[in-house]
C-alpha positions as CSV (number, residue, x, y, z in Angstrom):
1,M,174.1,-83.6,114.2
2,L,170.6,-83.9,115.7
3,L,172.0,-86.0,118.1
4,Y,174.9,-83.2,119.3
5,I,172.1,-80.6,119.5
6,M,170.1,-82.6,121.6
7,G,172.7,-84.3,124.1
8,K,174.0,-80.5,124.2
9,K,173.0,-79.4,128.3
10,R,172.4,-75.6,128.7
11,K,174.4,-73.9,131.4
12,R,172.6,-72.8,134.0
13,K,173.5,-69.6,136.2
14,Y,173.3,-69.1,139.9
15,S,173.6,-66.3,142.6
16,F,175.5,-66.2,145.9
17,D,175.3,-64.3,148.3
18,K,179.1,-64.2,149.9
19,T,178.1,-62.2,152.8
20,K,176.3,-65.6,154.4
21,K,178.4,-68.5,155.1
22,R,177.5,-71.8,153.5
23,K,175.9,-74.6,156.6
24,P,178.1,-77.5,156.7
25,D,177.1,-80.6,155.1
26,F,177.3,-82.1,158.8
27,D,176.2,-82.0,162.2
28,K,179.2,-80.5,164.3
29,T,178.3,-82.7,167.4
30,R,178.1,-85.7,165.4
31,Q,181.0,-88.2,164.7
32,N,181.9,-90.5,162.1
33,R,181.9,-94.2,162.6
34,D,185.3,-94.1,163.0
35,G,184.8,-91.7,166.2
36,F,186.8,-89.0,164.3
37,D,185.6,-85.3,164.5
38,K,185.2,-83.6,161.3
39,T,185.1,-80.3,162.7
40,K,187.9,-80.6,164.5
41,K,191.4,-79.5,162.7
42,R,193.8,-82.2,161.8
43,K,197.7,-81.4,163.5
44,P,200.0,-81.7,160.2
45,E,201.7,-84.9,160.5
46,F,205.3,-83.1,158.9
47,K,207.1,-80.1,159.7
48,K,207.0,-76.6,158.5
49,S,208.9,-76.0,155.5
50,G,211.1,-73.9,157.1
51,Q,211.9,-76.5,159.9
52,K,214.9,-79.2,158.5
53,K,213.6,-83.2,158.9
54,Q,215.4,-84.4,161.7
55,S,217.4,-87.7,160.5
56,F,217.8,-91.2,162.3
57,D,221.3,-91.2,163.8
58,K,222.6,-94.6,163.8
59,T,225.2,-93.9,166.8
60,K,222.3,-92.3,169.3
61,Q,220.4,-95.6,169.7
62,K,219.6,-96.8,173.4
63,F,222.3,-99.7,174.2
64,S,220.9,-101.6,177.6
65,K,222.8,-104.3,179.6
66,P,221.9,-107.7,179.1
67,K,220.3,-109.9,182.4
68,K,222.2,-111.2,185.2
69,E,222.3,-114.7,183.8
70,D,223.5,-113.4,180.5
71,I,226.4,-111.1,181.4
72,N,229.1,-110.8,178.8
73,P,231.0,-107.7,178.3
74,N,231.0,-108.0,174.6
75,I,226.9,-108.2,174.2
76,C,224.4,-105.3,174.7
77,F,220.7,-104.8,173.7
78,I,220.2,-102.2,170.5
79,K,216.5,-101.3,170.7
80,G,215.6,-105.1,171.5
81,K,217.7,-106.8,169.5
82,V,221.1,-108.9,170.7
83,A,224.4,-106.9,169.3
84,T,227.7,-108.4,169.3
85,K,231.2,-106.4,170.0
86,N,232.9,-106.8,166.4
87,L,235.9,-109.0,167.0
88,T,236.9,-107.7,163.7
89,P,235.5,-104.1,163.1
90,G,235.5,-102.1,159.6
91,F,234.0,-105.9,158.3
92,R,230.6,-107.7,157.9
93,V,229.8,-111.2,157.8
94,Y,226.6,-111.3,156.2
95,S,225.6,-108.2,155.0
96,E,224.3,-107.4,159.2
97,L,223.9,-103.8,160.3
98,I,226.9,-102.5,162.2
99,V,226.4,-100.0,164.9
100,K,228.8,-97.8,166.7
101,K,228.9,-97.0,170.2
102,G,232.2,-95.3,170.2
103,N,235.3,-96.4,169.6
104,D,233.4,-99.8,169.9
105,E,231.3,-101.5,166.9
106,Y,228.5,-103.8,167.0
107,R,227.2,-105.9,164.3
108,L,223.2,-106.5,165.0
109,W,222.1,-110.3,165.1
110,D,219.7,-110.8,162.3
111,E,217.4,-113.5,164.3
112,K,215.9,-114.4,160.6
113,K,219.5,-115.8,159.5
114,S,220.7,-117.2,162.8
115,K,218.7,-120.1,165.1
116,L,220.5,-118.9,168.6
117,A,219.3,-115.6,167.4
118,A,215.4,-116.8,166.8
119,A,215.3,-118.5,170.3
120,I,216.8,-115.7,172.2
121,K,214.2,-112.8,170.4
122,K,211.7,-116.4,171.2
123,G,213.0,-115.7,175.2
124,I,215.1,-118.6,176.0
125,T,217.7,-118.0,178.6
126,H,221.1,-119.8,179.9
127,W,222.2,-118.7,176.2
128,N,225.2,-116.6,177.4
129,I,228.9,-118.1,175.9
130,P,231.3,-116.6,178.0
131,V,234.6,-114.9,177.5
132,G,237.6,-117.4,176.9
133,N,235.5,-120.2,176.2
134,K,236.1,-123.4,174.2
135,V,233.2,-124.4,171.5
136,L,232.9,-127.2,169.3
137,Y,230.2,-126.4,166.2
138,L,228.8,-129.1,164.6
139,G,227.5,-127.9,161.1
140,I,229.1,-124.8,161.3
141,A,228.3,-123.7,157.4
142,D,229.5,-120.3,156.3
143,G,229.8,-119.1,159.7
144,T,226.8,-116.7,160.1
145,T,226.1,-118.0,164.1
146,A,229.7,-118.6,164.3
147,S,230.6,-115.2,164.0
148,H,228.4,-113.8,166.7
149,I,230.2,-116.5,169.4
150,S,233.4,-115.3,167.8
151,D,232.4,-111.6,168.9
152,M,231.0,-113.4,172.0
153,I,233.9,-115.7,173.7
154,G,236.9,-113.3,172.1
155,E,240.9,-113.4,171.1
156,N,241.2,-116.0,174.0
157,G,238.4,-118.3,172.7
158,I,238.7,-120.6,170.4
159,I,235.3,-122.0,168.0
160,Y,236.4,-125.8,166.4
161,G,233.9,-125.9,163.0
162,V,233.2,-129.3,162.0
163,E,231.2,-128.7,158.3
164,F,231.0,-131.6,155.9
165,A,230.2,-130.1,152.5
166,L,232.9,-128.6,151.0
167,K,231.6,-125.1,149.4
168,P,230.6,-123.8,152.6
169,V,233.8,-124.6,154.3
170,Q,235.5,-122.8,151.1
171,N,233.6,-119.6,152.4
172,L,234.3,-119.9,156.4
173,L,237.9,-119.8,155.0
174,C,237.7,-117.1,153.0
175,I,235.6,-114.8,155.7
176,I,238.7,-116.2,158.0
177,K,241.4,-115.1,155.7
178,M,240.0,-111.7,154.8
179,H,238.2,-110.9,158.5
180,K,240.9,-111.7,160.2
181,R,238.9,-114.0,162.7
182,D,241.5,-116.2,164.4
183,N,239.8,-118.0,166.9
184,I,237.6,-120.1,164.2
185,A,239.6,-123.2,163.3
186,P,237.4,-124.7,160.4
187,I,237.7,-128.8,160.2
188,Y,236.6,-130.6,157.1
189,D,235.1,-133.6,158.4
190,D,231.8,-135.7,159.3
191,A,230.3,-134.5,162.7
192,K,229.1,-138.7,162.9
193,L,233.0,-139.3,163.2
194,P,234.2,-137.3,165.8
195,G,237.1,-140.0,165.8
196,N,238.8,-138.4,162.6
197,Y,239.1,-135.2,164.8
198,A,239.9,-136.1,168.0
199,S,243.4,-135.4,167.7
200,I,242.7,-131.9,166.9
201,V,239.9,-131.0,169.0
202,S,240.3,-130.6,172.9
203,K,237.7,-130.6,175.9
204,T,235.5,-128.3,175.2
205,D,233.2,-126.0,177.0
206,L,230.3,-126.2,174.6
207,I,228.7,-127.7,172.0
208,Y,226.7,-126.0,169.2
209,Q,224.7,-128.5,166.7
210,D,223.2,-127.5,163.9
211,V,222.8,-130.5,161.6
212,A,219.9,-131.4,159.1
213,Q,220.7,-135.4,160.3
214,K,218.2,-138.3,161.2
215,D,220.1,-138.7,164.0
216,Q,220.8,-135.4,165.3
217,V,220.6,-136.5,169.0
218,K,222.9,-139.1,168.7
219,I,225.8,-137.3,166.9
220,L,225.7,-135.1,169.6
221,L,226.1,-137.4,172.2
222,K,229.0,-139.3,170.8
223,N,230.5,-135.6,170.3
224,A,229.9,-134.8,174.0
225,K,230.9,-137.8,175.4
226,L,234.1,-137.9,173.5
227,F,235.2,-133.7,174.0
228,L,232.7,-131.7,176.2
229,K,233.6,-131.3,179.8
230,K,232.0,-132.0,182.4
231,N,229.3,-129.4,183.8
232,G,229.7,-128.3,179.8
233,M,226.9,-126.9,177.9
234,I,225.0,-128.1,174.7
235,M,222.8,-126.2,172.3
236,L,220.6,-128.3,169.8
237,A,219.3,-126.7,166.8
238,L,216.7,-129.4,166.2
239,K,214.8,-129.6,162.9
240,A,212.1,-132.3,162.7
241,R,211.3,-132.8,159.1
242,S,215.1,-134.3,159.2
243,V,214.7,-136.4,161.7
244,D,211.5,-137.8,160.9
245,S,208.8,-136.4,158.1
246,T,205.8,-138.2,158.9
247,K,205.6,-137.4,162.4
248,N,203.6,-134.2,164.6
249,P,207.0,-131.6,164.8
250,R,206.0,-132.0,168.4
251,Q,206.3,-135.4,168.7
252,V,209.6,-135.6,167.7
253,Y,210.6,-132.7,169.9
254,D,209.3,-134.4,173.2
255,D,211.0,-137.5,171.9
256,A,214.2,-135.7,172.2
257,L,214.1,-134.2,175.3
258,D,213.6,-137.7,176.5
259,E,216.5,-138.8,175.0
260,L,218.5,-136.0,176.2
261,K,217.2,-135.9,180.1
262,K,219.1,-139.0,180.2
263,H,222.3,-137.3,180.0
264,F,221.6,-134.0,180.1
265,R,220.1,-131.0,182.4
266,I,217.4,-129.1,180.3
267,L,218.0,-125.7,181.1
268,D,215.4,-124.4,178.3
269,W,214.3,-125.0,174.9
270,K,212.0,-123.0,172.6
271,I,209.8,-123.9,169.5
272,L,211.2,-121.5,166.6
273,D,208.2,-121.0,164.7
274,P,207.8,-118.2,163.2
275,F,211.6,-117.6,162.2
276,E,212.4,-121.6,161.7
277,K,209.5,-123.5,160.7
278,D,209.4,-127.0,162.7
279,H,212.6,-126.0,164.4
280,C,213.2,-125.9,168.2
281,F,216.6,-125.2,170.3
282,I,217.3,-126.8,173.4
283,I,219.7,-125.5,176.0
284,A,221.3,-128.3,178.6
285,T,224.2,-128.9,180.6
286,K,226.0,-132.3,181.5
287,L,225.4,-134.4,184.4
């Protein structure tokens, strides 16, 4: 009881003169460390309650044409991102964002899920695949990148997709059947043995390779010798750790480029970090 009485504080009464204005605790001419003048009123970040909040309309986004070297009627850029005209409107392949422009539908190409999209984001050139091209895709997996190439080449083009793992082939077959992508022909075989599917695949304009094997360059050269047309193009997604995990990735890239220069003219290449660790993307034409 005694402690309570001693600890209790008495309230003191203060008298204020309401006619006098209270002085501010800071000098009006002084600014704080961030350079912000506290005497100035901040503009409100939000609109008044009587006004409606603006809604984001995906249909009114800015569309721009690709560069002259990459002209393709099925490609456009939406706010810096590559998008391909959907060959099968109304269907998504991998939960990608779809944007409508008039009667057309465009699929935004996610650089985190496609090595080609990552290379485009990094500024690689000569990546255009013309309408009607024939493509041999080694390591097509479940068709994420292939679906965008399918959009680019259109109905008159074709993709021969070689995949050794059974589950991705089954997923790809489901996508082809459900989404009606008739320009993709899956082949369940080993890319190391191109003779196995030589009777199915005709001469192609492009070979796209994305296989995590030690002899990636040799696999590409074997297939190019059999199937690539004269002056045809190759696109190689090279995984350094699969080739040699003990070497510096940059040394692996240099060794691969030196080997490819014997048979191809290198058009451009990019390291894909940070989108794909220890990967590079090479584009070249057959000599």
